[in-house]
C-alpha positions in Angstrom: -6.1 6.0 28.9 -5.6 3.8 31.8 -5.1 5.1 35.3 -2.3 3.3 37.0 -2.8 3.5 40.7 0.5 1.9 41.5 3.4 0.1 39.9 1.5 -3.2 40.1 -0.8 -1.8 37.7 1.9 -1.6 35.0 1.7 -4.8 32.9 4.4 -7.2 33.1 6.9 -7.3 30.5 7.2 -10.7 28.8 10.6 -12.4 28.7 12.5 -12.9 25.4 14.0 -16.2 25.6 17.1 -16.1 23.4 19.3 -13.6 21.7 17.6 -14.0 18.3 14.5 -12.8 19.9 16.2 -9.9 21.7 17.5 -8.4 18.5 14.5 -9.0 16.1 11.2 -8.3 18.0 9.3 -5.2 18.9 6.7 -4.4 21.5 3.0 -4.6 20.9 0.6 -2.9 23.3 -2.9 -4.3 23.4 -5.9 -3.2 25.4 -8.0 -6.3 26.4 -10.9 -6.1 28.8 -9.8 -2.7 30.1 -6.2 -3.7 30.8 -3.0 -3.2 28.8 -1.0 -6.2 27.9 2.5 -6.3 26.2 3.6 -8.9 23.8 6.6 -9.4 21.4 6.2 -9.5 17.7 8.9 -10.6 15.0 10.5 -8.3 12.4 11.1 -10.9 9.8 13.9 -9.3 8.1 15.8 -8.7 11.3 15.5 -12.3 12.2 16.8 -13.3 8.8 19.8 -10.9 9.2 20.7 -12.3 12.7 20.6 -15.9 11.1 22.7 -14.7 8.3 25.4 -13.4 10.7 25.4 -16.3 13.0 26.0 -18.6 10.0 28.7 -16.6 8.3 30.4 -14.6 11.1 32.3 -16.7 13.8 32.5 -13.8 16.2 28.7 -13.1 16.0 28.0 -16.9 16.4 30.1 -17.0 19.6 28.5 -13.9 20.9 25.0 -15.2 20.0 25.7 -18.3 22.2 26.8 -16.3 25.3 24.6 -16.2 28.2 25.2 -12.5 28.9 21.7 -11.2 28.4 22.8 -9.9 24.8 25.5 -7.5 25.9 28.1 -8.8 23.6 25.9 -8.7 20.7 24.8 -5.2 21.5 28.4 -4.1 21.6 29.0 -5.8 18.1 26.0 -4.0 16.5 27.0 -0.8 18.1 30.5 -1.0 16.5 28.8 -1.7 13.3 26.3 1.1 13.6 28.8 4.0 14.4 31.7 2.9 12.5 32.2 5.6 9.9 34.3 3.6 7.3 34.1 -0.2 7.2 34.5 -3.0 4.9 31.4 -4.8 3.6 31.9 -8.4 3.0 30.3 -9.9 -0.2 27.7 -11.8 1.9 26.8 -8.7 3.9 23.8 -6.5 3.2 24.7 -3.1 1.7 22.7 -1.4 4.5 24.2 -3.2 7.3 24.7 0.0 9.4 21.0 0.7 9.2 20.1 -2.9 10.2 22.6 -2.8 13.1 20.7 0.3 14.4 17.3 -1.6 14.0 18.7 -4.6 15.7 19.8 -2.1 18.7 16.4 -0.4 18.8 14.8 -3.9 19.0 17.2 -4.8 21.9 16.5 -1.4 23.7 12.9 -1.9 23.6 13.2 -3.6 27.2 15.3 -0.5 28.3 12.3 1.7 27.3 10.1 -0.2 29.5 12.4 -0.2 32.5 13.2 3.5 32.1 9.5 4.3 32.1 8.8 2.1 35.1 11.6 3.7 37.1 10.3 7.1 36.4 6.8 6.0 37.4 8.0 5.2 40.8 8.2 9.1 41.6 6.0 10.5 38.7 2.5 10.6 37.3 1.7 7.0 36.3 -1.3 8.2 34.3 1.2 9.1 31.5 2.9 5.7 31.4 1.8 4.8 27.9 2.7 8.3 26.7 6.2 8.1 28.4 6.7 4.7 26.8 5.8 6.0 23.2 8.2 8.9 23.8 11.0 6.6 24.8 10.4 4.4 21.7 10.3 7.3 19.4 14.0 8.0 20.6 15.4 4.5 20.0 13.6 4.3 16.6 15.0 7.6 15.5 18.4 6.6 13.8 20.0 10.0 14.5 19.0 10.2 18.2 20.0 6.4 18.8 23.2 7.1 16.9 23.9 10.2 19.1 23.5 8.1 22.2 25.7 5.3 21.0 28.5 7.7 20.2 28.5 9.1 23.7 28.7 5.6 25.4 32.0 4.8 27.2 32.5 1.1 27.7 34.8 1.7 30.8 32.2 3.5 32.8 29.1 1.2 32.6 27.5 -1.7 30.6 25.5 -0.6 27.5 22.1 -1.6 29.1 22.5 0.7 32.1 23.9 3.5 30.0 20.9 3.5 27.6 18.4 3.1 30.3 19.7 6.2 32.1 19.8 8.1 28.8 16.2 7.3 28.2 15.2 8.3 31.5 16.9 11.6 31.3 15.2 12.2 27.8 11.8 11.4 29.4 12.3 13.7 32.3 13.3 16.5 29.9 10.2 15.8 27.9 8.1 16.0 31.2 9.5 19.4 32.1 8.9 20.8 28.6 5.7 18.9 28.1 5.6 19.2 24.3 5.2 15.6 23.5 1.7 14.6 22.4 0.3 11.5 20.9 -2.3 13.6 19.3 0.5 15.6 17.6 2.0 12.3 16.3 -1.2 11.2 14.9 -2.0 14.7 13.2 1.6 14.6 11.7 1.4 11.1 10.2 0.8 10.7 6.5 -2.2 8.4 5.3 0.3 6.0 3.9 2.1 5.6 7.3 -1.2 5.2 9.2 -2.5 2.8 6.5 0.6 0.6 6.9 0.4 0.7 10.9 -3.3 -0.3 10.7 -2.8 -3.1 8.4 0.0 -4.5 10.7 -2.5 -4.0 13.6 -4.8 -6.4 12.0 -7.4 -3.9 10.6 -8.8 -4.6 7.2 -10.9 -3.0 4.5 -13.4 -1.4 4.5 -12.5 -0.2 8.0 -9.0 1.1 7.0 -10.4 3.4 4.4 -12.9 4.7 6.8 -10.5 5.5 9.6 -8.1 7.3 7.3 -11.0 9.4 5.9 -12.1 10.2 9.5 -8.6 11.1 10.5 -8.6 13.8 7.8 -11.6 15.6 9.3 -10.6 14.9 12.9 -7.3 16.7 12.2 -9.1 19.7 10.7 -11.3 20.2 13.5 -8.6 19.5 16.1 -6.1 21.9 14.6 -8.7 24.6 14.4 -10.3 24.2 18.0 -7.2 23.3 19.9 -3.8 23.8 18.2 -4.6 27.1 16.5 -6.7 28.5 19.3 -5.6 31.9 20.3 -5.8 30.8 23.9 -3.0 28.3 23.3 0.4 29.8 23.3 3.1 29.0 20.6 5.4 26.2 22.0 3.0 24.7 24.3 2.1 21.1 24.3 -0.8 20.1 22.0 -3.7 19.6 24.1 -6.0 16.5 24.3 -9.2 16.8 22.1 -12.6 16.7 24.0 -16.0 15.4 23.2 -17.0 18.5 21.1 -14.0 18.0 18.9 -15.1 14.4 18.1 -18.7 15.5 17.6 -17.7 18.1 15.0 -15.4 15.7 13.2 -18.0 13.1 13.0 -20.5 15.6 11.5 -17.9 16.6 8.9 -17.3 12.8 8.1 -21.1 12.3 7.7 -21.4 15.4 5.5 -18.4 14.7 3.3 -19.0 11.0 2.9 -21.5 11.6 0.1 -19.0 13.6 -2.1 -17.7 11.9 -5.3 -14.0 12.5 -3.7 -14.9 10.1 -0.8 -13.6 6.5 -1.1 -16.3 4.1 -2.0 -15.8 2.2 1.4 -16.7 5.5 3.0 -19.8 6.3 0.7 -21.1 2.9 1.2 -20.9 3.0 5.1 -23.4 4.2 7.7 -23.0 7.5 9.5 -20.6 7.6 12.5 -21.0 9.0 16.0 -18.6 11.0 18.1 -17.9 7.9 20.2 -17.0 6.1 17.0 -14.7 8.8 15.8 -13.0 8.8 19.1 -12.5 5.2 19.2 -11.0 5.1 15.5 -8.6 8.0 16.4 -7.4 6.2 19.7 -6.9 3.0 17.8 -4.9 4.7 15.1 -2.7 6.2 17.7 -2.1 2.7 19.2 -1.5 1.2 15.8 1.2 4.0 15.2 2.6 3.4 18.5 2.8 -0.3 18.0 4.6 -0.3 14.7 8.2 0.9 14.9 8.4 2.1 11.4 5.4 4.4 11.9 7.0 6.1 14.9 10.3 7.1 13.2 10.4 10.7 12.2 10.7 10.8 8.4 13.2 13.7 8.5 15.6 11.5 10.6 15.7 8.8 8.1 16.3 11.2 5.2 19.1 13.0 7.1 20.7 9.7 8.2 20.7 8.5 4.6 22.1 11.8 3.3 24.9 12.5 5.9 25.8 9.1 7.2 25.5 6.8 4.3 22.8 4.7 6.0 20.2 3.0 3.7 16.8 2.7 5.1 14.7 -0.2 3.6 10.9 -0.4 3.4 8.9 -3.5 2.8 5.9 -1.3 2.0 4.6 -1.6 -1.7 2.6 1.2 -3.1 -0.8 0.1 -4.1 -1.2 0.6 -7.9 -4.0 -0.2 -10.3 -2.6 -0.8 -13.8 -3.7 -2.5 -16.9 -1.2 -5.1 -17.4 -1.1 -8.0 -19.9 1.0 -10.7 -18.3 3.3 -12.6 -20.6 4.8 -15.1 -17.9 2.9 -18.5 -17.7 4.0 -18.6 -14.2 2.0 -15.6 -13.2 -1.3 -17.0 -14.7 -3.6 -19.7 -13.6 -4.4 -22.7 -15.7 -7.8 -21.3 -16.9 -6.2 -17.9 -17.8 -3.4 -19.7 -19.7 -6.1 -21.6 -21.6 -8.0 -18.5 -22.4 -4.8 -16.8 -23.5 -4.0 -19.6 -26.0 -7.5 -19.7 -27.2 -7.6 -16.0 -27.8 -4.1 -16.0 -29.8 -5.2 -19.0 -31.8 -8.6 -17.3 -32.8 -6.9 -14.1 -33.7 -4.1 -15.9 -35.8 -6.8 -17.7 -37.6 -8.7 -14.6 -38.4 -5.5 -12.8 -39.5 -4.7 -15.8 -41.9 -8.2 -15.6 -43.4 -7.8 -11.9 -44.4 -6.6 -10.8 -47.8 -2.8 -10.3 -48.2 -3.2 -6.6 -48.7 -4.8 -6.4 -45.1 -2.2 -8.5 -43.6 0.5 -6.4 -45.2 -0.9 -3.2 -43.9 -1.2 -4.7 -40.3 2.4 -5.9 -40.4 3.8 -2.5 -41.5 1.6 -0.6 -39.1 1.9 -2.7 -35.9 5.2 -4.4 -36.7 7.3 -1.6 -38.0 5.4 1.2 -36.6 4.7 3.2 -39.8 2.0 5.7 -39.4 -1.0 6.2 -41.8 0.8 9.0 -43.8 3.8 6.8 -44.2 1.8 4.0 -45.3 -0.1 5.9 -47.9 3.1 7.1 -49.4 4.7 3.6 -49.5 1.6 1.8 -50.8 0.6 4.8 -53.2 -2.9 4.7 -51.5 -5.0 7.6 -50.2 -4.7 8.0 -46.5 -8.4 7.9 -45.9 -8.3 4.5 -47.5 -5.5 3.4 -45.3 -7.5 4.4 -42.4 -10.7 2.6 -43.6 -8.7 -0.7 -44.2 -7.2 -0.6 -40.8 -10.5 0.2 -39.2 -12.2 -2.7 -41.1 -9.4 -5.1 -40.1 -9.4 -4.3 -36.5 -13.2 -4.5 -36.3 -13.1 -8.0 -37.5 -10.6 -8.9 -34.9 -12.4 -7.0 -32.2 -15.5 -9.1 -32.9 -13.5 -12.1 -32.6 -12.4 -11.0 -29.0 -16.0 -10.0 -28.2 -17.1 -13.4 -29.0 -14.7 -14.9 -26.7 -15.5 -12.4 -24.0 -19.2 -12.8 -24.2 -19.6 -9.9 -21.8 -23.3 -9.4 -22.5 -24.0 -12.8 -21.1 -22.4 -12.5 -17.8 -22.1 -9.0 -16.8 -25.9 -8.7 -15.6 -25.3 -11.6 -13.1 -22.0 -10.5 -12.0 -23.1 -6.9 -11.2 -26.1 -8.3 -9.2 -23.9 -10.7 -7.1 -21.3 -8.0 -6.6 -23.8 -5.7 -5.2 -25.1 -8.2 -2.9 -21.7 -9.6 -1.7 -19.0 -7.1 -2.1 -20.7 -3.6 -2.4 -19.3 -2.3 0.9 -15.8 -3.9 0.5 -14.7 -4.1 -3.1 -11.3 -5.4 -4.3 -9.7 -2.4 -5.9 -7.0 -4.6 -7.3 -9.7 -6.4 -9.4 -10.1 -4.4 -12.6 -13.9 -5.4 -12.9 -14.7 -4.4 -9.3 -12.7 -1.2 -9.7 -14.7 -0.4 -12.8 -18.0 -1.0 -10.8 -16.7 1.4 -8.0 -16.0 4.1 -10.6 -19.4 3.5 -12.3 -21.1 4.0 -8.8 -19.3 7.4 -8.4 -21.0 8.6 -11.6 -24.5 8.0 -10.3 -26.6 10.7 -9.0 -26.9 11.3 -5.2 -30.4 9.7 -5.2 -29.1 6.6 -7.0 -26.2 6.3 -4.7 -28.5 6.6 -1.6 -30.6 3.9 -3.1 -27.7 1.6 -3.3 -26.4 2.4 0.1 -29.7 1.7 1.9 -30.2 -1.6 -0.1 -26.6 -2.9 -0.2 -24.8 -0.9 2.4 -27.4 -1.0 5.2 -28.9 -4.3 3.7 -32.5 -3.0 4.1 -35.3 -4.7 2.4 -37.1 -3.0 -0.5 -40.1 -2.5 1.8 -38.0 -0.6 4.3 -36.3 1.4 1.7 -39.7 2.5 0.3 -40.8 3.6 3.8 -37.6 5.4 4.4 -37.6 7.3 1.1 -41.4 7.7 1.3 -42.2 6.1 -2.1 -43.9 2.9 -3.3 -42.2 -0.5 -3.2 -42.6 -0.9 -6.9 -40.9 2.4 -7.5 -37.9 1.2 -5.4 -37.7 -2.0 -7.6 -37.9 -0.1 -10.7 -35.2 2.5 -9.7 -33.0 -0.3 -8.5 -33.3 -2.1 -11.8 -32.6 1.1 -13.8 -29.5 1.9 -11.6 -28.1 -1.6 -12.0 -28.6 -1.3 -15.6 -26.4 1.8 -15.7 -23.7 -0.1 -13.9 -24.0 -3.0 -16.3 -23.7 -0.6 -19.4 -20.7 1.2 -18.0 -18.9 -2.1 -17.3 -19.6 -3.4 -20.8 -18.3 -0.2 -22.3 -15.1 -0.5 -20.2 -14.6 -4.2 -21.1 -14.8 -3.0 -24.8 -12.1 -0.4 -24.0 -9.9 -3.2 -22.6 -10.7 -5.5 -25.5 -9.3 -2.6 -27.8 -6.3 -2.1 -25.7 -5.6 -5.8 -25.6 -5.9 -6.1 -29.4 -3.5 -3.3 -30.0 -0.9 -4.8 -27.7 -1.4 -8.2 -29.1 -0.9 -7.1 -32.7 2.2 -5.2 -31.9 3.7 -8.1 -29.9 2.7 -10.7 -32.8 4.1 -8.7 -35.7 7.3 -7.7 -33.8 7.9 -11.2 -32.9 7.3 -12.4 -36.5 9.8 -9.8 -37.7 12.3 -11.1 -35.3 11.7 -14.6 -36.3 12.3 -13.9 -40.0 15.4 -11.8 -39.4 16.9 -14.6 -37.3 16.8 -17.0 -40.1 19.0 -14.7 -42.3 22.7 -14.4 -42.2 23.5 -10.8 -42.4 27.2 -11.1 -41.2 26.7 -8.6 -38.5 25.6 -6.2 -41.1 23.2 -3.5 -39.7 20.3 -3.1 -42.1 18.6 0.0 -43.0 14.8 0.1 -42.2 13.9 0.0 -45.9 16.1 -3.1 -46.3 14.5 -4.8 -43.4 11.0 -4.1 -44.5 11.7 -5.5 -48.0 13.3 -8.7 -46.4 10.2 -9.2 -44.2 7.8 -8.6 -46.9 9.5 -11.0 -49.3 9.7 -13.7 -46.8 6.2 -13.3 -45.6 4.5 -12.5 -48.9 6.8 -14.2 -51.5 4.7 -13.3 -54.3 4.5 -9.7 -53.3 6.5 -7.1 -55.1 
């Protein structure tokens, strides 16, 4: 933490040029060359909301143009934020009260800075960053900010002076109690919140996964050594960690990174030091402090939504890995569209080449959803025969898809290139890469270590052999065997995908066929029984069948 010897050591706050900036930006604190710098960063959705109101609301447009440092707009947003019952125009967002509070939080960022600077004239300047974080926690907590706004009296002072004074008083109260701790904030934040804050700060994979994994063990060590320490009385401020805490946390990280539960980005990384652990944790705190949403206490948002009708919106999307077969051509590239058309054409040709009995069986099974027992009763055939016919038909179609996929021809080269280029930073949204990561987790500890040395540490085969105390030829042979395991695992998974694809394709194909046939008939709105529908479709599709 920086030691500000005098007020001149506190970084200058950059000016915000216009009212749009004042109500749609937030502070970023950056440490560069041993000095803290401040800058403004846009919240795009707040900027869009300002533009919406200036275009659709004459009063807002007039206030927006005034040269009053934003006082008029602040009063407008305060009215919107605290008014219990109000009409929402058809063009206004449904969560306009929540947005009004966020506009005011953006506006009051400057008041946090000046409140802290005023306090630092007489108090400990070493705590400057901590005081600023505490002040920002207040303005980004909807309940606390709403409470401050309710108590404001327009006749006594302008809103800027009032909020600055309120923030100073809150900071002084915190200084007396001394309970606020940035280490407590770090410990209380979820992995999801930290991941978002790290992403916004500019960090990317594999570092994000490594930092989040490290935080897990730092938190365990820190809570045990410092917070739950019998020497610390209940209610006291959470103390700062020391070097021993970071060393123990780093040791835990290095010991646990080899476990199957560890993220691949962690398993593939090198050991870390206490210094690295400390740097990661301090950078995490900076990221959380710099991103407004990450410093908002979650309970406050929940309470606000429940009791006051505010609707908090998040732009975060959960990362999900699902097997999806897209139908929309807009979502697919040209090569994918071509492959889809080629696949569908090949499958249709294969279906048409089948005997009518097999086609009828597939139509009833996939189109109408009849199970094997129902098919056996309807067609007066033994159920085991039904099962054998279905299996034979699907194998023929699977062979068609396998011929298009040709996985045996490209998997070996793909795995080799992936290990060399993307082993330490896989793309989990890519199904093939995700499968390779899953395959690596199934390897033995010896095989994982071999991959880590060769592809994580980028060591030559000679250096790996020296490190493991074996011959270079043995390293080459073991590498080849382990890569083959990955290839086999990937081919097996590709076959699973092919089977899943075929199931989905057949269901969609036959249901589409049924709808097409029924659309050509005029049933005068009469609802058909399932048996009638089956007979209509079979007679239309197989005119000679009984």
